[in-house]
PAVEXLO-815453 format. One record per residue (C-alpha): residue number from 1; residue in three letters; chain; y, x negated, z. Coordinates in nm, 2 decimals, m for minus. Example, Ala and Ser with C-alpha at 12.3 -4.5 7.8 and 13.67 -1.06 7.14 Angstrom:
2
k:r:c:yy:xx:zz
1:ALA:A:m0.45:m1.23:0.78
2:SER:A:m0.11:m1.37:0.71
//
This chain:
388
k:r:c:yy:xx:zz
1:UNK:A:2.75:m1.33:0.19
2:UNK:A:2.71:m0.99:0.09
3:UNK:A:2.77:m0.95:m0.27
4:UNK:A:2.86:m0.61:m0.24
5:UNK:A:3.18:m0.64:m0.01
6:UNK:A:3.42:m0.57:m0.35
7:UNK:A:3.24:m0.27:m0.43
8:UNK:A:3.22:m0.11:m0.08
9:UNK:A:3.59:m0.20:m0.04
10:UNK:A:3.68:0.04:m0.38
11:UNK:A:3.42:0.29:m0.21
12:UNK:A:3.63:0.30:0.09
13:UNK:A:3.98:0.31:m0.10
14:UNK:A:3.86:0.59:m0.34
15:UNK:A:3.71:0.84:m0.03
16:UNK:A:4.02:0.78:0.18
17:UNK:A:4.32:0.74:0.00
18:UNK:A:4.32:0.78:m0.42
19:UNK:A:4.26:1.10:m0.58
20:UNK:A:3.90:1.16:m0.72
21:UNK:A:4.00:1.24:m1.08
22:UNK:A:4.17:0.95:m1.23
23:UNK:A:4.15:0.85:m1.60
24:UNK:A:4.17:0.46:m1.59
25:UNK:A:3.96:0.25:m1.85
26:UNK:A:4.07:m0.09:m1.67
27:UNK:A:3.86:0.04:m1.34
28:UNK:A:3.55:0.10:m1.56
29:UNK:A:3.59:m0.22:m1.69
30:UNK:A:3.63:m0.41:m1.35
31:UNK:A:3.35:m0.22:m1.24
32:UNK:A:3.12:m0.33:m1.50
33:UNK:A:3.19:m0.69:m1.48
34:UNK:A:3.14:m0.67:m1.07
35:UNK:A:2.79:m0.51:m1.17
36:UNK:A:2.72:m0.82:m1.37
37:UNK:A:2.85:m1.08:m1.17
38:UNK:A:2.61:m0.89:m0.85
39:UNK:A:2.31:m0.85:m1.09
40:UNK:A:2.35:m1.22:m1.22
41:UNK:A:2.41:m1.37:m0.84
42:UNK:A:2.12:m1.17:m0.71
43:UNK:A:1.87:m1.32:m1.02
44:UNK:A:1.97:m1.65:m0.93
45:UNK:A:1.92:m1.61:m0.54
46:UNK:A:1.51:m1.55:m0.68
47:UNK:A:1.52:m1.89:m0.80
48:UNK:A:1.64:m2.06:m0.45
49:UNK:A:1.43:m2.18:m0.19
50:UNK:A:1.59:m1.94:0.08
51:UNK:A:1.27:m1.89:0.33
52:UNK:A:1.52:m1.60:0.41
53:UNK:A:1.53:m1.47:0.08
54:UNK:A:1.32:m1.14:0.20
55:UNK:A:1.61:m1.03:0.46
56:UNK:A:1.90:m1.13:0.20
57:UNK:A:1.75:m0.89:m0.08
58:UNK:A:1.69:m0.60:0.19
59:UNK:A:2.02:m0.64:0.31
60:UNK:A:2.16:m0.56:m0.03
61:UNK:A:1.93:m0.26:m0.05
62:UNK:A:2.01:m0.13:0.30
63:UNK:A:2.38:m0.12:0.16
64:UNK:A:2.33:0.05:m0.17
65:UNK:A:2.18:0.31:0.00
66:UNK:A:2.47:0.35:0.24
67:UNK:A:2.72:0.35:m0.03
68:UNK:A:2.55:0.57:m0.25
69:UNK:A:2.50:0.84:0.03
70:UNK:A:2.87:0.77:0.13
71:UNK:A:2.97:0.89:m0.22
72:UNK:A:2.70:1.20:m0.25
73:UNK:A:2.79:1.35:0.07
74:UNK:A:3.16:1.40:m0.04
75:UNK:A:3.13:1.50:m0.38
76:UNK:A:2.95:1.84:m0.48
77:UNK:A:2.60:1.83:m0.65
78:UNK:A:2.67:1.93:m0.97
79:UNK:A:2.93:1.61:m1.02
80:UNK:A:2.60:1.39:m1.07
81:UNK:A:2.38:1.64:m1.28
82:UNK:A:2.70:1.64:m1.54
83:UNK:A:2.92:1.34:m1.45
84:UNK:A:3.29:1.38:m1.56
85:UNK:A:3.38:0.97:m1.71
86:UNK:A:3.72:1.00:m1.50
87:UNK:A:3.60:1.06:m1.18
88:UNK:A:3.60:0.69:m1.01
89:UNK:A:3.36:0.78:m0.74
90:UNK:A:3.10:0.88:m1.00
91:UNK:A:3.15:0.58:m1.18
92:UNK:A:3.11:0.36:m0.85
93:UNK:A:2.77:0.61:m0.77
94:UNK:A:2.63:0.47:m1.11
95:UNK:A:2.75:0.12:m1.06
96:UNK:A:2.51:0.16:m0.75
97:UNK:A:2.25:0.33:m0.89
98:UNK:A:2.23:0.07:m1.18
99:UNK:A:2.21:m0.24:m0.96
100:UNK:A:1.97:m0.03:m0.75
101:UNK:A:1.72:m0.06:m1.06
102:UNK:A:1.79:m0.43:m1.09
103:UNK:A:1.67:m0.45:m0.78
104:UNK:A:1.37:m0.24:m0.84
105:UNK:A:1.29:m0.42:m1.16
106:UNK:A:1.35:m0.77:m1.03
107:UNK:A:1.32:m0.82:m0.68
108:UNK:A:1.02:m0.57:m0.60
109:UNK:A:0.81:m0.81:m0.35
110:UNK:A:1.09:m0.81:m0.13
111:UNK:A:1.23:m0.48:m0.08
112:UNK:A:1.21:m0.27:0.23
113:UNK:A:0.99:0.04:0.11
114:UNK:A:1.07:0.22:0.42
115:UNK:A:1.49:0.24:0.33
116:UNK:A:1.63:0.58:0.31
117:UNK:A:1.63:0.69:m0.01
118:UNK:A:1.97:0.86:m0.09
119:UNK:A:1.99:1.23:m0.16
120:UNK:A:2.11:1.23:m0.51
121:UNK:A:1.89:0.88:m0.59
122:UNK:A:1.64:1.14:m0.53
123:UNK:A:1.78:1.40:m0.77
124:UNK:A:1.78:1.20:m1.05
125:UNK:A:1.43:1.11:m1.01
126:UNK:A:1.32:1.45:m1.00
127:UNK:A:1.52:1.52:m1.30
128:UNK:A:1.34:1.21:m1.45
129:UNK:A:1.00:1.38:m1.34
130:UNK:A:1.07:1.71:m1.44
131:UNK:A:1.08:1.60:m1.82
132:UNK:A:0.79:1.35:m1.75
133:UNK:A:0.51:1.54:m1.61
134:UNK:A:0.46:1.77:m1.92
135:UNK:A:0.45:1.45:m2.16
136:UNK:A:0.19:1.30:m1.89
137:UNK:A:m0.06:1.56:m1.88
138:UNK:A:m0.03:1.56:m2.30
139:UNK:A:m0.06:1.20:m2.26
140:UNK:A:m0.35:1.18:m2.03
141:UNK:A:m0.55:1.48:m2.24
142:UNK:A:m0.54:1.28:m2.54
143:UNK:A:m0.73:0.98:m2.35
144:UNK:A:m0.96:1.22:m2.22
145:UNK:A:m0.92:1.26:m1.88
146:UNK:A:m1.04:1.55:m1.75
147:UNK:A:m0.86:1.82:m1.58
148:UNK:A:m0.95:1.76:m1.25
149:UNK:A:m0.81:1.41:m1.24
150:UNK:A:m0.55:1.48:m1.42
151:UNK:A:m0.44:1.69:m1.10
152:UNK:A:m0.51:1.40:m0.92
153:UNK:A:m0.28:1.18:m1.09
154:UNK:A:0.00:1.44:m1.16
155:UNK:A:m0.03:1.60:m0.77
156:UNK:A:0.25:1.29:m0.67
157:UNK:A:0.50:1.36:m0.90
158:UNK:A:0.47:1.76:m0.84
159:UNK:A:0.52:1.66:m0.44
160:UNK:A:0.87:1.45:m0.54
161:UNK:A:0.97:1.81:m0.68
162:UNK:A:0.89:2.00:m0.41
163:UNK:A:0.98:1.80:m0.10
164:UNK:A:1.27:1.59:0.02
165:UNK:A:1.04:1.39:0.28
166:UNK:A:0.94:1.12:0.02
167:UNK:A:0.92:0.76:0.10
168:UNK:A:1.10:0.49:m0.08
169:UNK:A:0.77:0.28:m0.12
170:UNK:A:0.60:0.64:m0.28
171:UNK:A:0.90:0.70:m0.51
172:UNK:A:0.90:0.35:m0.64
173:UNK:A:0.54:0.35:m0.71
174:UNK:A:0.51:0.69:m0.86
175:UNK:A:0.79:0.57:m1.12
176:UNK:A:0.60:0.24:m1.18
177:UNK:A:0.26:0.46:m1.22
178:UNK:A:0.45:0.65:m1.47
179:UNK:A:0.59:0.35:m1.66
180:UNK:A:0.26:0.19:m1.70
181:UNK:A:0.07:0.49:m1.81
182:UNK:A:0.35:0.57:m2.06
183:UNK:A:0.30:0.23:m2.17
184:UNK:A:m0.03:0.27:m2.31
185:UNK:A:m0.15:0.26:m2.68
186:UNK:A:m0.19:0.58:m2.85
187:UNK:A:m0.57:0.50:m2.90
188:UNK:A:m0.65:0.47:m2.56
189:UNK:A:m0.97:0.64:m2.35
190:UNK:A:m1.03:0.73:m2.00
191:UNK:A:m1.11:0.37:m1.94
192:UNK:A:m0.79:0.19:m1.99
193:UNK:A:m0.68:0.46:m1.75
194:UNK:A:m0.92:0.38:m1.49
195:UNK:A:m0.80:0.01:m1.52
196:UNK:A:m0.42:0.08:m1.46
197:UNK:A:m0.52:0.28:m1.16
198:UNK:A:m0.73:m0.02:m1.05
199:UNK:A:m0.42:m0.25:m1.18
200:UNK:A:m0.17:0.01:m0.99
201:UNK:A:m0.40:0.02:m0.69
202:UNK:A:m0.42:0.42:m0.68
203:UNK:A:m0.60:0.44:m0.38
204:UNK:A:m0.55:0.81:m0.36
205:UNK:A:m0.86:0.91:m0.15
206:UNK:A:m0.95:1.20:m0.35
207:UNK:A:m0.94:1.00:m0.66
208:UNK:A:m1.15:0.74:m0.46
209:UNK:A:m1.43:0.97:m0.40
210:UNK:A:m1.43:1.11:m0.73
211:UNK:A:m1.47:0.75:m0.85
212:UNK:A:m1.77:0.66:m0.60
213:UNK:A:m1.94:0.98:m0.70
214:UNK:A:m1.91:0.86:m1.06
215:UNK:A:m2.02:0.49:m0.99
216:UNK:A:m2.31:0.65:m0.77
217:UNK:A:m2.45:0.91:m1.05
218:UNK:A:m2.39:0.63:m1.29
219:UNK:A:m2.63:0.42:m1.04
220:UNK:A:m2.91:0.70:m1.00
221:UNK:A:m2.97:0.74:m1.36
222:UNK:A:m3.17:0.41:m1.37
223:UNK:A:m3.52:0.55:m1.29
224:UNK:A:m3.63:0.24:m1.10
225:UNK:A:m3.50:0.06:m0.76
226:UNK:A:m3.53:m0.26:m0.95
227:UNK:A:m3.26:m0.14:m1.25
228:UNK:A:m3.00:0.05:m0.98
229:UNK:A:m3.00:m0.26:m0.80
230:UNK:A:m2.95:m0.46:m1.12
231:UNK:A:m2.65:m0.21:m1.26
232:UNK:A:m2.54:m0.23:m0.87
233:UNK:A:m2.49:m0.56:m0.93
234:UNK:A:m2.32:m0.56:m1.29
235:UNK:A:m2.08:m0.31:m1.12
236:UNK:A:m2.00:m0.54:m0.86
237:UNK:A:m1.93:m0.84:m1.12
238:UNK:A:m1.73:m0.57:m1.34
239:UNK:A:m1.51:m0.44:m1.05
240:UNK:A:m1.43:m0.81:m0.93
241:UNK:A:m1.31:m0.89:m1.27
242:UNK:A:m1.06:m0.60:m1.26
243:UNK:A:m0.68:m0.69:m1.27
244:UNK:A:m0.50:m0.57:m0.96
245:UNK:A:m0.13:m0.62:m0.90
246:UNK:A:m0.07:m0.73:m0.54
247:UNK:A:0.26:m0.54:m0.52
248:UNK:A:0.16:m0.19:m0.59
249:UNK:A:0.00:0.01:m0.34
250:UNK:A:m0.02:0.41:m0.32
251:UNK:A:m0.11:0.44:0.03
252:UNK:A:0.04:0.09:0.19
253:UNK:A:m0.19:0.15:0.56
254:UNK:A:m0.50:0.18:0.32
255:UNK:A:m0.72:m0.11:0.17
256:UNK:A:m0.69:m0.09:m0.21
257:UNK:A:m0.88:0.11:m0.46
258:UNK:A:m1.04:m0.21:m0.58
259:UNK:A:m1.16:m0.31:m0.20
260:UNK:A:m1.31:0.00:m0.16
261:UNK:A:m1.51:0.04:m0.43
262:UNK:A:m1.63:m0.32:m0.39
263:UNK:A:m1.72:m0.25:m0.04
264:UNK:A:m1.91:0.09:m0.12
265:UNK:A:m2.10:m0.15:m0.42
266:UNK:A:m2.18:m0.38:m0.12
267:UNK:A:m2.30:m0.16:0.09
268:UNK:A:m2.52:0.04:m0.18
269:UNK:A:m2.64:m0.31:m0.29
270:UNK:A:m2.77:m0.41:0.03
271:UNK:A:m2.92:m0.07:0.09
272:UNK:A:m3.14:m0.14:m0.26
273:UNK:A:m3.21:m0.50:m0.13
274:UNK:A:m3.37:m0.39:0.18
275:UNK:A:m3.57:m0.07:m0.01
276:UNK:A:m3.70:m0.37:m0.23
277:UNK:A:m3.79:m0.58:0.03
278:UNK:A:m3.92:m0.30:0.27
279:UNK:A:m4.06:0.01:0.09
280:UNK:A:m4.10:0.34:0.29
281:UNK:A:m4.47:0.31:0.33
282:UNK:A:m4.42:m0.06:0.48
283:UNK:A:m4.41:m0.15:0.83
284:UNK:A:m4.14:m0.36:0.95
285:UNK:A:m4.22:m0.67:1.13
286:UNK:A:m4.24:m0.68:1.49
287:UNK:A:m3.92:m0.88:1.56
288:UNK:A:m3.77:m0.70:1.30
289:UNK:A:m3.86:m0.37:1.45
290:UNK:A:m3.75:m0.50:1.80
291:UNK:A:m3.35:m0.51:1.69
292:UNK:A:m3.36:m0.19:1.49
293:UNK:A:m3.21:0.03:1.75
294:UNK:A:m3.05:m0.21:1.96
295:UNK:A:m2.71:m0.18:2.06
296:UNK:A:m2.45:m0.39:2.26
297:UNK:A:m2.22:m0.15:2.46
298:UNK:A:m1.86:m0.22:2.48
299:UNK:A:m1.57:m0.07:2.68
300:UNK:A:m1.37:m0.06:2.36
301:UNK:A:m1.28:0.22:2.13
302:UNK:A:m1.34:0.20:1.77
303:UNK:A:m0.96:0.12:1.70
304:UNK:A:m0.97:m0.14:1.98
305:UNK:A:m1.30:m0.28:1.83
306:UNK:A:m1.18:m0.28:1.44
307:UNK:A:m0.88:m0.46:1.58
308:UNK:A:m1.06:m0.71:1.78
309:UNK:A:m1.26:m0.79:1.51
310:UNK:A:m1.00:m0.84:1.23
311:UNK:A:m0.81:m1.09:1.51
312:UNK:A:m1.10:m1.29:1.58
313:UNK:A:m1.17:m1.31:1.20
314:UNK:A:m0.75:m1.41:1.15
315:UNK:A:m0.79:m1.64:1.44
316:UNK:A:m1.09:m1.85:1.31
317:UNK:A:m1.30:m1.71:1.55
318:UNK:A:m1.57:m1.59:1.32
319:UNK:A:m1.60:m1.80:1.08
320:UNK:A:m1.81:m1.57:0.80
321:UNK:A:m1.65:m1.55:0.48
322:UNK:A:m1.77:m1.18:0.40
323:UNK:A:m1.57:m0.96:0.59
324:UNK:A:m1.76:m0.65:0.49
325:UNK:A:m2.08:m0.78:0.64
326:UNK:A:m1.89:m0.86:0.94
327:UNK:A:m1.81:m0.52:0.99
328:UNK:A:m2.12:m0.41:0.90
329:UNK:A:m2.32:m0.61:1.17
330:UNK:A:m2.06:m0.50:1.44
331:UNK:A:m2.11:m0.15:1.29
332:UNK:A:m2.49:m0.16:1.34
333:UNK:A:m2.53:m0.36:1.65
334:UNK:A:m2.24:m0.23:1.88
335:UNK:A:m2.16:0.10:2.04
336:UNK:A:m1.81:0.20:2.19
337:UNK:A:m1.73:0.38:2.50
338:UNK:A:m1.72:0.69:2.31
339:UNK:A:m1.96:0.64:2.03
340:UNK:A:m2.30:0.54:2.02
341:UNK:A:m2.33:0.53:1.62
342:UNK:A:m2.05:0.37:1.42
343:UNK:A:m1.97:0.41:1.09
344:UNK:A:m1.97:0.13:0.89
345:UNK:A:m1.67:0.22:0.65
346:UNK:A:m1.48:0.37:0.96
347:UNK:A:m1.49:0.05:1.12
348:UNK:A:m1.38:m0.18:0.80
349:UNK:A:m1.10:0.04:0.80
350:UNK:A:m1.01:0.03:1.14
351:UNK:A:m0.97:m0.35:1.08
352:UNK:A:m0.69:m0.23:0.86
353:UNK:A:m0.55:0.06:0.96
354:UNK:A:m0.51:0.05:1.38
355:UNK:A:m0.28:0.25:1.59
356:UNK:A:m0.03:0.05:1.82
357:UNK:A:m0.18:0.11:2.15
358:UNK:A:m0.52:m0.06:2.03
359:UNK:A:m0.28:m0.40:1.96
360:UNK:A:m0.16:m0.33:2.35
361:UNK:A:m0.51:m0.26:2.48
362:UNK:A:m0.68:m0.57:2.29
363:UNK:A:m0.38:m0.79:2.42
364:UNK:A:m0.44:m0.67:2.77
365:UNK:A:m0.82:m0.72:2.72
366:UNK:A:m0.74:m1.08:2.65
367:UNK:A:m0.52:m1.12:2.92
368:UNK:A:m0.77:m1.01:3.17
369:UNK:A:m1.01:m1.25:3.02
370:UNK:A:m0.80:m1.52:2.99
371:UNK:A:m0.73:m1.45:3.39
372:UNK:A:m1.09:m1.40:3.46
373:UNK:A:m1.18:m1.78:3.29
374:UNK:A:m0.91:m1.92:3.57
375:UNK:A:m1.09:m1.73:3.83
376:UNK:A:m1.43:m1.86:3.74
377:UNK:A:m1.28:m2.22:3.71
378:UNK:A:m1.13:m2.18:4.04
379:UNK:A:m1.52:m2.10:4.17
380:UNK:A:m1.64:m2.35:4.05
381:UNK:A:m1.39:m2.65:4.18
382:UNK:A:m1.50:m2.86:4.48
383:UNK:A:m1.32:m2.75:4.80
384:UNK:A:m1.11:m2.99:4.96
385:UNK:A:m1.26:m3.08:5.34
386:UNK:A:m0.98:m3.05:5.61
387:UNK:A:m0.89:m3.37:5.79
388:UNK:A:m0.96:m3.46:6.12
//
């Protein structure tokens, strides 16, 4: 059922037959009632056991976007910055806008973040961000955030002001980030901001590198390897206890900020353990040394290998619980057809971020393996003797 059908009829009627400027308080009342009915129906739908709830929400999200775009295409931009109360199309537009806000608030897990953003919706966000950016700078300064980090956090907001090529996902995320930062108590510190960025999954690459540099400096400030190892364990524990919202992700195709910090700390922990077990002046056991430089060569690209590892883990063929260790093992002891030495971090990223061509290549490989298996089976079957 399309809850927006009545409003869609009103939009089509106003666009094609009735003059845009017309005083009618009954029209505004009708819109308000229709809006409340739609929002109420959407909220009730959230408590249903419909296995196609995401499709239902995204259908209405797409229709909202189309109707808003229809209105914005026929009215001059200035009407949306100073809307006259007696313009029915403007009233319709802001009714649709209110429903859109409700969808973002109550139905975020089900939204299609690739949905097109109506231009006036983007314009409205720009007007809000123009006012918010100076306030956010002042707020971050009061929390003790250095200028370099402030610029990293503010950059996505400024991007919205400069370009039309903004995804719905990015715009929604930035609005939520602004809301959470502004909700921090006035006596908050830089640590509280860091926790918000973890919670909001601000997996911006520049910010990630900054955080890893700070963590590395903290670990290296301890004089002995044993103390560094203990500190690394403590940081791993603290990172695992930080809260992370499952529906927020600044860059949706990358692992979360919390996961990437965990992976880095895990690598550092392994390195420090090995450093304690095998000091530089101690020879490795003969058997360990034998396999130190050994590589299994595979006719795959790094993207294809990463996807194949992910496939084997998801299918249950690889039973190890720690995916980081699995990726590290393949990076250490495998070589691809174009890389003799694999980066641990790069291979882990390829497990989650791979191009469609890699999935097609691996699918072809699996079909070839299946055909090879059939051939081997046929080769071992006893041949029937010919009848005399």
